[in-house]
C-alpha positions as CSV (number, residue, x, y, z in Angstrom):
1,X,-6.3,10.1,15.6
2,X,-8.9,8.8,18.0
3,X,-11.4,11.4,19.1
4,X,-10.4,13.9,16.5
5,X,-13.0,14.9,13.8
6,X,-12.0,14.0,10.2
7,X,-13.8,13.7,6.9
8,X,-15.6,10.5,6.2
9,X,-14.0,8.3,3.4
10,X,-16.0,7.2,0.5
11,X,-15.5,4.8,-2.6
12,X,-14.5,6.9,-5.5
13,X,-11.3,5.3,-6.8
14,X,-9.3,8.1,-5.4
15,X,-5.7,7.4,-4.6
16,X,-4.2,6.5,-1.2
17,X,-1.2,8.6,0.2
18,X,1.5,6.4,-1.1
19,X,4.7,5.5,1.0
20,X,8.4,4.9,0.8
21,X,11.2,6.7,-1.0
22,X,12.5,5.8,-4.5
23,X,16.3,5.3,-4.7
24,X,16.8,3.5,-8.0
25,X,20.6,3.1,-7.4
26,X,20.2,1.3,-4.1
27,X,21.8,-2.1,-4.2
28,X,19.4,-4.7,-3.1
29,X,21.9,-7.6,-3.1
30,X,24.8,-9.3,-4.8
31,X,23.8,-12.8,-6.2
32,X,25.1,-15.6,-8.4
33,X,24.3,-15.3,-12.0
34,X,20.8,-16.1,-13.1
35,X,19.5,-16.8,-9.5
36,X,16.1,-15.6,-8.5
37,X,15.9,-12.3,-6.5
38,X,15.8,-12.8,-2.7
39,X,13.0,-10.7,-1.3
40,X,13.2,-8.6,1.8
41,X,10.5,-7.3,4.1
42,X,8.5,-4.2,3.2
43,X,9.8,-2.6,6.4
44,X,13.2,-2.7,5.1
45,X,12.4,-1.9,1.4
46,X,10.4,1.2,2.4
47,X,13.7,3.1,2.7
48,X,14.7,2.5,-0.9
49,X,11.4,1.7,-2.7
50,X,8.4,3.9,-3.4
51,X,4.8,2.8,-3.6
52,X,3.1,5.8,-5.2
53,X,-0.5,7.0,-4.6
54,X,-2.7,4.3,-6.1
55,X,-6.4,4.3,-6.5
56,X,-8.4,2.7,-3.7
57,X,-10.5,0.3,-5.9
58,X,-12.4,-2.3,-3.9
59,X,-11.3,-5.9,-4.6
60,X,-14.9,-7.0,-4.8
61,X,-17.9,-5.0,-6.0
62,X,-19.6,-2.9,-3.5
63,X,-22.8,-4.8,-2.8
64,X,-26.3,-3.1,-2.3
65,X,-26.3,-3.5,1.4
66,X,-22.9,-1.7,1.8
67,X,-24.0,1.0,-0.6
68,X,-27.0,2.0,1.5
69,X,-25.0,4.5,3.6
70,X,-23.8,7.2,1.2
71,X,-21.9,10.5,1.2
72,X,-22.4,12.8,-1.8
73,X,-24.2,9.9,-3.5
74,X,-21.1,7.6,-3.2
75,X,-20.9,4.5,-0.7
76,X,-18.7,5.1,2.3
77,X,-15.8,3.0,3.2
78,X,-16.2,0.7,6.1
79,X,-13.9,-1.1,8.5
80,X,-11.8,-3.7,6.8
81,X,-12.9,-2.9,3.2
82,X,-10.2,-4.6,1.0
83,X,-8.7,-2.9,-1.9
84,X,-6.6,-3.8,-5.1
85,X,-2.9,-4.6,-4.3
86,X,-0.5,-1.6,-4.0
87,X,2.4,-2.1,-6.5
88,X,5.7,-0.3,-6.5
89,X,6.9,2.1,-9.3
90,X,10.5,2.0,-8.4
91,X,13.5,-0.3,-9.1
92,X,16.6,-1.3,-7.1
93,X,19.7,-2.9,-8.3
94,X,20.7,-6.5,-8.0
95,X,24.5,-7.2,-8.8
96,X,24.7,-10.5,-10.6
97,X,28.1,-12.1,-10.5
98,X,28.4,-13.9,-13.9
99,X,31.3,-15.8,-15.4
100,X,33.2,-13.8,-18.1
101,X,36.3,-15.6,-19.2
102,X,38.5,-16.9,-16.4
103,X,36.9,-14.6,-13.8
104,X,33.5,-13.2,-12.7
105,X,32.1,-10.0,-13.8
106,X,29.5,-7.8,-11.9
107,X,26.4,-7.1,-14.0
108,X,24.2,-4.4,-12.3
109,X,20.5,-5.3,-13.1
110,X,17.5,-3.1,-12.2
111,X,14.6,-5.1,-10.7
112,X,11.2,-3.7,-9.9
113,X,10.7,-3.2,-6.1
114,X,7.5,-5.2,-6.0
115,X,9.5,-8.3,-7.0
116,X,12.1,-7.6,-4.4
117,X,9.6,-7.2,-1.5
118,X,8.2,-10.3,0.3
119,X,4.8,-8.9,1.0
120,X,4.3,-7.8,-2.7
121,X,3.3,-11.3,-3.8
122,X,6.0,-11.7,-6.6
123,X,5.5,-8.3,-8.2
124,X,1.7,-7.8,-7.9
125,X,1.7,-5.6,-4.9
126,X,1.0,-5.8,-1.2
127,X,-2.6,-6.1,0.2
128,X,-4.5,-3.0,1.4
129,X,-7.4,-2.9,3.8
130,X,-8.8,0.1,5.8
131,X,-8.5,-0.1,9.5
132,X,-10.8,2.6,11.0
133,X,-9.7,4.7,14.1
134,X,-13.1,5.9,15.0
135,X,-14.6,4.7,18.2
136,X,-18.1,6.3,18.0
137,X,-19.3,6.3,14.4
138,X,-20.6,3.0,12.9
139,X,-22.7,2.0,9.9
140,X,-24.0,-1.5,9.2
141,X,-22.4,-2.8,12.3
142,X,-18.9,-1.7,11.1
143,X,-16.8,1.3,12.0
144,X,-16.7,4.1,9.4
145,X,-13.5,4.9,7.7
146,X,-12.1,8.5,7.8
147,X,-9.2,10.4,6.2
148,X,-5.8,9.5,7.7
149,X,-7.1,5.9,8.6
150,X,-4.2,3.4,8.0
151,X,-4.5,0.8,5.1
152,X,-2.9,-1.9,7.2
153,X,-2.6,-3.0,10.8
154,X,-1.0,-0.4,13.2
155,X,-0.8,3.3,13.6
156,X,-1.0,5.6,10.6
157,X,2.2,5.9,8.4
158,X,3.5,2.8,10.4
159,X,1.0,0.2,9.5
160,X,1.7,-3.2,8.1
161,X,1.9,-4.3,5.3
162,X,0.8,-1.1,3.7
163,X,2.0,2.3,5.3
164,X,-0.4,4.5,3.2
165,X,-3.4,6.2,4.7
166,X,-6.8,7.1,3.2
167,X,-6.1,10.5,1.6
168,X,-9.5,11.7,0.4
169,X,-12.9,12.1,2.1
170,X,-16.0,14.2,2.2
171,X,-15.1,17.7,3.3
172,X,-18.6,18.4,4.7
173,X,-19.3,15.1,6.4
174,X,-17.1,14.5,9.5
175,X,-16.7,11.7,11.9
176,X,-15.0,11.7,15.3
C-alpha cells in the first residue's frame, strides 16, 4: 500500500482486523494420555484457528513526547508501537489415547488455540507491533502508521507473527 493515501491510525483502543478461521472440530494431533500439547506454527494454525478483532492497547503507556502529535485529540500510532498480545478465541481437538481396560480409548479434548500455537506464548497470545508502510510521512523521527498497516513483519494480511492489520483511523487525516 505504498504511495496510496490512507487514514492515519491513532491510539483509541479500537480493535485490529483479526485473522484466521475458527474450525473447532479440527484435530490438532493424536497424543498419549496426559501429554502436554505439541504447539504448531501460527502459519499452520491460521487455517483452523481464529484470532478475533482485539483492542490495540499499547503495552506501555503513551509517553508525553509520543502524545505530542495528535489526530482528533488522540495520539497517533508510530512505527513499531507495541500492543498487548493477541489471544485466540477458538479451540481445536487433541485426541488423547488413554488406557481403558486392556486397550486404549480415544478421548477427544478441546484445547484453546493459543495453547496450541507456538508464537502465542503458552496461551497468552502472540505479539503485535505496527509496521508502517508510508515512505513520506514521519513524526518524531518515526514513520506514521495508517489503516491497513500490518501488525507484524511482512505484507498486510501475510505478516508474521500477527496477520492482522490496523482497522481504524482518522477519516479526515490522510497519509500517503
